[in-house]
PLY file of the C-alpha trace (Angstrom):
ply
format ascii 1.0
element vertex 79
property float x
property float y
property float z
element edge 78
property int vertex1
property int vertex2
end_header
64.08 63.40 44.03
66.64 60.70 44.87
65.80 56.86 46.03
67.55 57.81 49.55
65.70 58.62 52.62
65.49 62.06 53.90
66.29 60.22 57.40
69.23 58.90 56.05
70.97 61.70 54.43
70.40 63.74 57.84
71.96 60.84 59.76
74.79 61.00 57.23
75.47 64.55 57.43
74.83 64.44 61.27
78.11 61.93 61.26
79.82 64.05 58.79
79.26 67.50 61.21
80.65 65.36 64.42
83.73 63.87 62.72
84.45 67.34 61.40
83.61 69.00 64.71
86.46 71.36 66.02
88.71 70.47 62.76
86.84 71.89 59.91
83.73 74.12 59.58
81.01 72.68 57.20
78.87 74.68 54.81
75.28 73.59 53.72
77.46 73.63 49.84
79.81 71.32 51.42
77.49 69.04 52.88
75.24 68.65 49.98
78.64 68.07 47.61
79.50 65.42 50.03
76.03 63.55 50.21
75.72 63.97 46.37
79.66 62.24 46.25
78.53 59.55 48.73
75.00 58.48 47.22
75.63 59.49 43.66
73.23 61.51 41.55
70.64 58.86 41.73
70.94 58.70 45.31
70.00 62.62 46.12
69.66 65.93 44.87
70.25 69.59 46.14
66.36 69.65 47.31
67.07 66.35 49.35
70.17 67.25 50.99
68.30 70.85 52.07
65.08 69.12 53.71
67.74 66.59 55.68
69.64 69.87 56.58
66.25 71.53 57.53
65.28 68.33 59.61
68.94 68.59 61.62
67.84 72.21 62.73
64.30 71.35 63.22
65.39 68.51 65.39
68.24 70.71 67.41
70.93 68.25 66.05
72.90 70.85 64.64
72.80 74.91 64.47
74.10 77.72 62.11
77.03 79.09 62.97
78.26 82.73 61.61
82.07 83.28 61.14
82.32 85.31 58.10
79.82 82.91 56.19
76.93 80.27 57.55
78.44 77.07 58.97
76.69 74.03 60.03
77.97 73.09 63.49
76.94 70.71 66.32
75.26 72.80 69.23
77.26 74.19 71.92
77.17 71.88 75.27
75.12 72.99 78.15
76.92 73.26 80.99
0 1
1 2
2 3
3 4
4 5
5 6
6 7
7 8
8 9
9 10
10 11
11 12
12 13
13 14
14 15
15 16
16 17
17 18
18 19
19 20
20 21
21 22
22 23
23 24
24 25
25 26
26 27
27 28
28 29
29 30
30 31
31 32
32 33
33 34
34 35
35 36
36 37
37 38
38 39
39 40
40 41
41 42
42 43
43 44
44 45
45 46
46 47
47 48
48 49
49 50
50 51
51 52
52 53
53 54
54 55
55 56
56 57
57 58
58 59
59 60
60 61
61 62
62 63
63 64
64 65
65 66
66 67
67 68
68 69
69 70
70 71
71 72
72 73
73 74
74 75
75 76
76 77
77 78
């Protein structure tokens, strides 16, 4: 258990997914590595990142997309 709040991790992940939207597809592992790199080993761990990803999915801020692998993307915009 790291010392960074799950909400903070989720927000940081959301920012990263938003920045990469349309340019690069991110896997859950990519987000986890990015958060550990940003906050350090003491700040968060894989379990924390998993909870943050679950939070993004449950809130509908991100969705899973499958294109030869599972990617985390922004939900499609409703017309």
